[in-house]
C-alpha positions as CSV (number, residue, x, y, z in Angstrom):
1,M,0.2,0.0,-0.1
2,K,1.3,3.4,-0.8
3,K,1.3,6.4,1.5
4,A,-1.2,8.3,-0.7
5,D,-3.6,5.5,-0.9
6,L,-3.9,5.2,3.0
7,L,-4.2,8.8,3.7
8,N,-6.7,9.7,0.8
9,K,-8.8,6.9,1.7
10,W,-8.8,6.9,5.7
11,G,-7.0,10.4,6.5
12,R,-4.3,11.1,8.8
13,W,-5.2,9.5,12.2
14,A,-5.3,5.9,13.4
15,L,-6.0,4.1,16.7
16,V,-4.2,0.9,17.4
17,T,-4.8,-1.1,20.5
18,G,-2.5,-3.6,21.9
19,A,0.2,-1.4,20.3
20,S,3.1,-1.9,22.8
21,S,4.3,-5.2,21.5
22,G,4.0,-7.9,18.8
23,I,1.5,-7.2,16.0
24,G,0.1,-4.0,17.3
25,E,3.5,-2.5,17.5
26,A,4.0,-3.6,14.0
27,F,0.9,-1.9,12.8
28,A,2.0,1.3,14.5
29,H,5.4,1.2,12.6
30,H,3.8,0.5,9.4
31,L,1.0,3.1,9.6
32,A,3.5,5.8,10.7
33,S,5.9,4.8,7.9
34,L,3.0,5.9,5.7
35,G,2.4,9.1,7.2
36,C,-0.2,8.3,9.7
37,N,-0.7,9.8,13.0
38,L,-1.3,7.5,15.9
39,V,-3.4,7.0,18.8
40,L,-1.5,4.1,20.6
41,V,-3.5,2.2,23.3
42,A,-2.2,-0.5,25.8
43,R,-1.4,-1.0,29.5
44,R,2.2,0.2,29.4
45,G,2.2,3.8,29.3
46,K,6.0,4.2,29.4
47,T,6.5,1.8,26.5
48,L,3.9,3.6,24.2
49,K,5.6,6.8,24.7
50,Q,8.9,5.4,23.9
51,L,7.5,4.1,20.9
52,G,5.5,7.2,19.8
53,E,8.7,9.4,20.3
54,S,10.5,7.0,18.0
55,L,8.1,7.1,15.3
56,K,7.7,10.8,15.5
57,R,11.7,11.2,15.2
58,K,11.6,8.9,12.2
59,H,8.5,9.6,10.3
60,S,7.6,13.1,11.5
61,I,3.9,12.2,12.8
62,E,1.8,13.2,15.6
63,Y,1.0,10.7,18.3
64,M,-1.2,10.2,21.5
65,V,-0.8,7.6,24.2
66,I,-3.8,6.4,26.1
67,P,-2.5,3.9,28.7
68,T,-5.3,1.8,30.0
69,D,-6.1,-1.6,30.7
70,L,-8.8,-2.9,28.3
71,S,-9.5,-6.1,30.3
72,A,-11.0,-3.6,32.9
73,P,-14.9,-3.3,32.7
74,N,-15.9,0.2,30.6
75,A,-12.1,0.8,29.9
76,Y,-12.9,1.4,26.3
77,Q,-15.0,4.4,27.6
78,Q,-11.6,6.3,28.2
79,V,-10.5,5.7,24.5
80,M,-13.8,7.0,23.3
81,A,-13.5,10.0,25.7
82,A,-9.8,10.8,24.9
83,T,-10.2,10.8,21.1
84,E,-13.6,12.6,20.7
85,E,-12.1,15.5,18.7
86,L,-9.7,13.4,16.8
87,P,-10.6,12.8,13.0
88,I,-9.8,9.0,13.3
89,G,-10.4,7.1,10.0
90,L,-8.6,3.9,11.0
91,L,-9.3,1.4,13.8
92,I,-6.8,-1.4,14.5
93,S,-8.7,-3.3,17.4
94,N,-5.9,-5.5,18.1
95,A,-5.8,-5.9,21.9
96,G,-5.9,-9.5,23.1
97,A,-4.5,-12.0,25.5
98,G,-4.2,-16.0,25.9
99,R,-3.7,-17.9,29.1
100,P,-3.3,-21.7,28.6
101,G,-5.1,-23.7,31.2
102,K,-7.9,-26.1,31.9
103,F,-11.2,-24.3,31.9
104,L,-12.4,-25.6,35.3
105,D,-9.1,-24.6,36.8
106,R,-9.5,-20.7,36.0
107,S,-11.1,-18.4,38.2
108,N,-14.1,-16.2,37.5
109,E,-11.8,-13.1,37.5
110,D,-9.4,-14.5,35.0
111,L,-12.2,-15.5,32.4
112,S,-14.0,-12.2,32.7
113,E,-10.8,-10.3,32.0
114,I,-10.2,-12.4,29.0
115,M,-13.9,-11.8,27.6
116,E,-13.3,-8.0,28.5
117,L,-10.2,-7.6,26.5
118,N,-10.6,-10.3,23.7
119,L,-14.4,-9.5,23.2
120,H,-16.0,-6.4,24.6
121,S,-13.5,-4.0,24.0
122,H,-13.9,-4.7,20.3
123,V,-17.3,-4.7,20.1
124,W,-17.9,-1.3,21.9
125,L,-14.8,0.6,19.9
126,T,-16.2,-1.1,16.7
127,Q,-19.6,0.4,17.3
128,H,-18.3,4.0,18.4
129,F,-15.9,4.2,15.4
130,A,-18.2,2.6,12.6
131,W,-20.8,5.1,13.7
132,K,-18.4,8.0,13.2
133,F,-16.9,6.6,10.2
134,T,-20.5,6.0,8.6
135,Q,-21.2,9.5,9.3
136,A,-17.9,10.8,7.6
137,G,-18.6,8.6,4.7
138,G,-15.8,6.1,5.2
139,G,-13.3,4.6,7.4
140,G,-11.3,1.4,8.0
141,I,-11.6,-1.3,10.8
142,V,-9.2,-4.4,11.4
143,L,-10.4,-6.8,14.0
144,T,-7.8,-9.5,15.2
145,G,-9.1,-13.1,15.6
146,A,-6.9,-16.2,15.8
147,M,-6.3,-18.9,13.2
148,G,-7.8,-22.3,14.5
149,A,-10.2,-20.3,17.0
150,V,-13.4,-21.6,14.8
151,S,-12.3,-25.1,15.3
152,G,-11.7,-24.9,18.9
153,L,-8.6,-24.7,21.0
154,P,-8.4,-27.2,23.9
155,Y,-6.8,-25.6,26.9
156,M,-7.8,-22.2,25.7
157,A,-11.3,-22.6,25.5
158,I,-12.4,-19.0,26.5
159,E,-9.7,-17.5,24.0
160,A,-10.9,-19.6,21.2
161,G,-14.7,-18.6,22.0
162,T,-13.9,-15.1,22.0
163,K,-11.8,-15.0,18.8
164,A,-14.3,-16.9,17.0
165,F,-16.9,-14.3,18.1
166,I,-14.7,-11.8,16.7
167,E,-14.4,-13.6,13.3
168,A,-17.9,-14.0,12.7
169,F,-18.5,-10.5,14.1
170,G,-16.3,-9.0,11.5
171,L,-17.4,-11.1,8.8
172,S,-21.1,-9.9,9.6
173,L,-20.0,-6.2,9.6
174,N,-17.9,-6.5,6.4
175,Y,-21.2,-7.2,4.5
176,E,-23.5,-4.9,6.6
177,F,-21.1,-1.9,5.6
178,K,-20.8,-2.6,2.0
179,N,-22.8,0.6,1.1
180,T,-21.4,2.8,3.8
181,G,-17.9,3.4,2.6
182,V,-16.5,1.4,5.7
183,H,-14.1,-1.2,5.1
184,C,-14.0,-4.0,7.9
185,T,-11.3,-7.0,7.8
186,V,-10.7,-9.7,10.1
187,L,-7.2,-10.6,10.9
188,V,-7.3,-14.3,11.4
189,T,-3.9,-14.4,13.0
190,S,-1.6,-17.1,11.7
191,P,1.6,-18.0,13.9
192,T,3.7,-14.7,13.8
193,E,6.8,-14.0,15.4
194,T,5.8,-12.3,18.6
195,P,6.3,-12.5,22.3
196,V,3.0,-14.0,22.7
197,L,4.1,-17.4,21.1
198,G,6.5,-17.8,23.8
199,K,4.0,-16.9,26.3
200,L,1.3,-19.5,25.1
201,G,4.3,-22.5,25.2
202,F,4.8,-22.5,21.6
203,T,8.3,-22.8,20.1
204,K,9.3,-22.9,16.3
205,E,10.2,-26.3,16.8
206,S,6.9,-27.2,18.2
207,L,4.9,-25.5,15.4
208,P,4.2,-27.4,12.1
209,M,5.3,-24.5,10.0
210,Q,7.6,-21.8,10.8
211,P,6.1,-18.3,12.0
212,I,5.9,-15.6,9.6
213,S,7.3,-11.9,10.6
214,P,5.0,-9.2,12.3
215,Q,5.7,-6.9,9.2
216,Q,4.5,-9.7,6.7
217,C,1.5,-10.0,8.8
218,V,0.6,-6.4,8.9
219,Q,1.4,-5.7,5.4
220,E,-1.1,-8.3,4.0
221,T,-3.5,-7.5,6.4
222,M,-3.4,-3.7,5.3
223,E,-3.8,-4.8,1.7
224,A,-6.7,-7.0,2.6
225,L,-8.3,-4.0,4.2
226,Y,-7.9,-1.6,1.4
227,Q,-9.3,-4.1,-1.0
228,N,-12.2,-4.8,1.7
229,K,-11.7,-8.3,1.8
230,A,-13.8,-10.0,5.0
231,S,-10.8,-11.7,6.3
232,I,-7.2,-12.5,5.9
233,I,-4.9,-15.1,7.2
234,P,-1.4,-13.8,6.6
235,G,1.3,-16.3,5.0
236,K,0.2,-18.4,2.0
237,K,1.6,-21.5,3.6
238,F,-0.9,-20.9,6.5
239,R,-3.9,-20.3,4.3
240,I,-3.0,-23.7,2.3
241,M,-2.8,-25.2,5.7
242,N,-6.0,-24.1,6.9
243,A,-8.1,-25.1,3.9
244,L,-6.6,-28.5,3.8
245,T,-6.5,-29.3,7.5
246,P,-10.1,-30.9,8.9
247,K,-11.2,-28.9,11.9
248,S,-11.0,-32.0,14.0
249,T,-7.3,-32.4,13.1
250,S,-6.5,-29.0,13.9
251,K,-8.3,-29.1,17.4
252,K,-6.6,-32.1,18.1
253,M,-3.2,-31.2,17.0
254,M,-3.3,-27.7,18.9
255,G,-4.7,-29.5,22.0
256,A,-1.8,-31.6,22.3
257,I,0.7,-29.1,21.8
258,L,-0.8,-26.7,24.4
259,K,-1.1,-29.6,26.7
260,K,2.4,-30.6,26.3
261,N,4.2,-27.1,26.2
262,N,2.1,-25.9,29.2
263,Q,2.4,-29.0,31.3
264,L,-1.1,-29.3,31.7
């Protein structure tokens, strides 16, 4: 995607949640390189500030930092209030977390936090900004799901459920927004070289295929959004694998890996 394509279509301001590391950080770098000003949202305010300053120096952009924990009830309202006067044209709703474990061993507080972060924050931010985008005559929304979620992920049942919801939610909105000028694409995240892989107990050796880079993930996603594709699985090899692997096989394979690598 060229700089002019992005700025002409969605303007100069984008909001990225989960921006402090991994895919969210890669989105921030990519958008800044295209001249987009950024609203960076995540828990770690100091990290966001450092990222913003680095991107400002390198790309001469403006930025805003909103340090907030979207796993807390109603935290999304802080994001809405802080950005009310900004002409945001692009929402990268990327915040999320995963904590492998047996469903019956997990606390109500743990499950509630995951649902707030992986589900509710996406829904309410999408509704808020989609309304603004519609009024403005256009906008772009990326919703981050996860490859394999719709097949079920044993030992990450709540994460799979929330990510499967996000996929169905985004696919529905892509059609619903067809005549509004609002693009909506689900990033069905394939294995990507981010700190999250290690936290989930994955290693390059334990994965059936080597993960792709965050930069490739973001670039393919932005191209898909520009074309208003309903969803994208970054990495051709993962698209092929997803198409050829039965859901039952995927569930069994991922369950075995998660159980072994997290000693469950």
